[in-house]
N, C-alpha and C positions, 0 to 999 in steps of 0.2 A: 465616614460621614454620618451614617445612621446612628451610631452610638452617641453623637453629639446632639442630634435633633431630639431624641427621646426625652431628655431632661427639660428641654424648653417647652415641650407640650404639657408637661406636668406642673409647670410654674403656675402658681395661684395668681388671682387678680391683684392681690396686695403686692406681690413680688414685682409684677410688671409695672405697677404704679411707682414702686420704689426705684426701679431701673429708669423709668421715664424721668423721674425727678433728678436722679443722678446725672442723666444725659443732658438735662436742661441747665443744671447748675455746674456741671464739671465735665468729666470725660473728654470728649472731643471739642468742647468749647462752643458747640452749636445749639442755639436755643430756639425751638419752634414756637414762636409767640402765638401763632394761629391755633395751635392745639392746647396751650396752657390757659388762655384767657377764658374761653368758653366754659371749661370745667369749673373755674372759680365762680363764674356768674351763675351756673347751674346750682352749685353747692349753696350759695348765698340765698338764692330764690327758694330753694327747698327748705332751708332752715327758717326763713321768715314766715312763709305761708303755711308751714305745717303740713296739713292733710291735703292741700290743694295740689295733689300729685300731677293731674293732667296738665295744669298750668306750668308746673315745673318742667314736665317732660317737653311741653311745647317750647318753653323758653330754652330749654337745653338744646332742642333741635335747631332753633333759630341761632343759638349761640354757636353751635358747631358749624352751621353754614357761614356765619359771620367770621368765625375763627378761620374756616377754610379760606374764606375770601382774603382775610387779613394775611394768612400765611402766604397765599398766592401773591398778594401785593408786596409782601415783604421779600419774597423770593425774587419778584421782578425787580424791586428796588436793589436787592443785593446783586442781581445779575448785572443791572445797569451800572451800579457803582463799580463792580469788578471790572467790567469791560472798559468803562471810562478811565479808571485808574490804570489799567493795564496799558491802554492805548497811550495815555499821557506819559507813563513811564517809559514806554518803548520809544516815544518821540523824543524825550529828553535824552535817552541813552544814545539815540542815533545822532542828535545834534551835539552831544558832548563827546563823541567818539574821537574827534580830531579837529585841529584848528587849521584854517587856510591862511592864517596870518604869516607873511613871509619873514617877519621879524621873530616869530616864535622859534626858539633854539632847536625845536624838534624838526623844523622845516628848513634849517640851514645846514650847509655842508662845509667842509674844510677847503680853503683855498689851496691849490697846489699846482704842479706843472701840468695836470690833465684838464684843468678847467680855467686856466688863466694864460695871459700872454705877458712874459716877463722881459724887461729891458734893463740894461745897466749902462748908464751914461755918465762919464766924468763931467763935472761942472766947473766953470771958471771961478765961482765964488759960492761958498767959502773955499779957500785954497786947499788943494790936495783932498778934495771930497768927490764922491761919486753917489749918484742917485739911482736907486733901484725902484722901478715902477712895476706894479702888478695890476693888470687889468682883468676883471672878471669876464670871461667869454662864455660862461655857462648860462643856464636858465634859472638857477636858484641863487639865493643869497649865499655868500660864502664868508667864512671867518678866517682872518690872518691872525694866528695866535703867536704870542711872544715876539720872536725876531727871527730873521733869516739866518741860516747856518751857512756860512760862506766858505768856499774852498777854491783857491787859485791853483790850477795845474794839479801837482801831486803834493800839495802842502800837507804837512803832518801835524798841524795844530789848528785849533778852532778859535777864530776871533771872538773876543768877549763882547757882551752888549753893554752900551752905556745905560746904566740903571737910571740915571736922571731923566731918561726919555720914556720911561714906562708910562703908557697911557692910563687913563682912569678906567676905560672900558675897552673890551676887545674891538679891534678895527674890523668892521663888517662891510662888505661890498655888495651892493645891489648889482644885478646883471648890467654890464657896461661901465660900472665905476671902477676907479683905480685906487690903490693904496700904495704907500711909499715907505722906504727905509733909506737912511743915509748912511754913508760909509766914510769914515776917516781913513784915508789910504796910508798916509805917512805924516810924521810930525813936521809941522811947518818950520821948526827951528833946527831940523836936522838931528834931533836927539835920538831918533829911532835906530834900531840895530837890524842887521841882516837884510838890508834892502835888496829887492830883486824885481824883475818884470814878469808879470803874469799874462799869459796869453789865452787861458781858458778859465772861465768862472762857472762854478756849480753853485746854484742856490737851492738849499734844501729847506723844506717846510716842516714846522713842528706840529705835533698833534694837540690834543686837549690837555695833556700833561707835559711839563717841561722835558725837553730832550727826547720826546717820543716822536715817532715818524708820523708825518702828516700826509704822506702819500708821495706821488711822483715829484721828483726834483726837476729843476729847469737849468738850462745852459744858455743864458743869453750871450749874444755875440759882444766881443770887445773890440775897441779900436785896433786897426791893423798893427800898430806900433806896440800894442799891449798897455798894461797898466802897472805903473810902479807902486810898490807898497813895501812897508817894513814892519818892525815889531810893534809899531803904534797902531796897527790895523784894529779898527773897532767899528761896530755896527749899532744902529739904533733899533729900538723896537718898531714894529710896524705902526705907521701913523696914517691918519685919514687925510692929512694935508701935507703937500710937499715941502712947504716952508718949515713946518714942524720937524720934518725929517732932516733938514739941512741946517737949521739954526739952533744949535744946542751947545 
């Protein structure tokens, strides 16, 4: 530390002035306006009045006081500006940290067997159809993505979805609301093959990408006599309205 201080003590007044100018114009980018303005005033006064040295000195002294005052004022303004900007930035950051809008995708969850009640009920019309109803029993909005994956008993194949029922937007349920899917159980004209009666139905939910898991599945009860289905078995995409789920 001592070896570094010795050269600084030996620096001439001209060198110090040069360093000061460098600090004002560059370096750290901080300009002390209070120190620079009085020096300029003093120099001008001395040049104009020539031998009137006492007057120049007096002016210089006043200038230094004024400069000091300006510097303090500038520092105060800088501090005020920094504090105000910082507080404003912090406030904006806090308010922009998250949204409480329940429709915001970040605040929604997937509908599945853990946050819904699922029922499956055959309907008289259209013929050979069944309506699957999913009611949101959770506290958050939930999304019914794509279509339900159905499985009767130990069925080894997956019913396909009716692509013409693809909705324009994901079916989203507010707490207490219901969504629907229609199921064509068998061909009305008897053209289906491999007909059998199912006594157990498993409804699986998809995730945010097709054929991915959306969480817990559901096993809604079926009529005691079971449900007849054949190779025509097909399901709709999730719908917001029961009529859209059945009339396709």
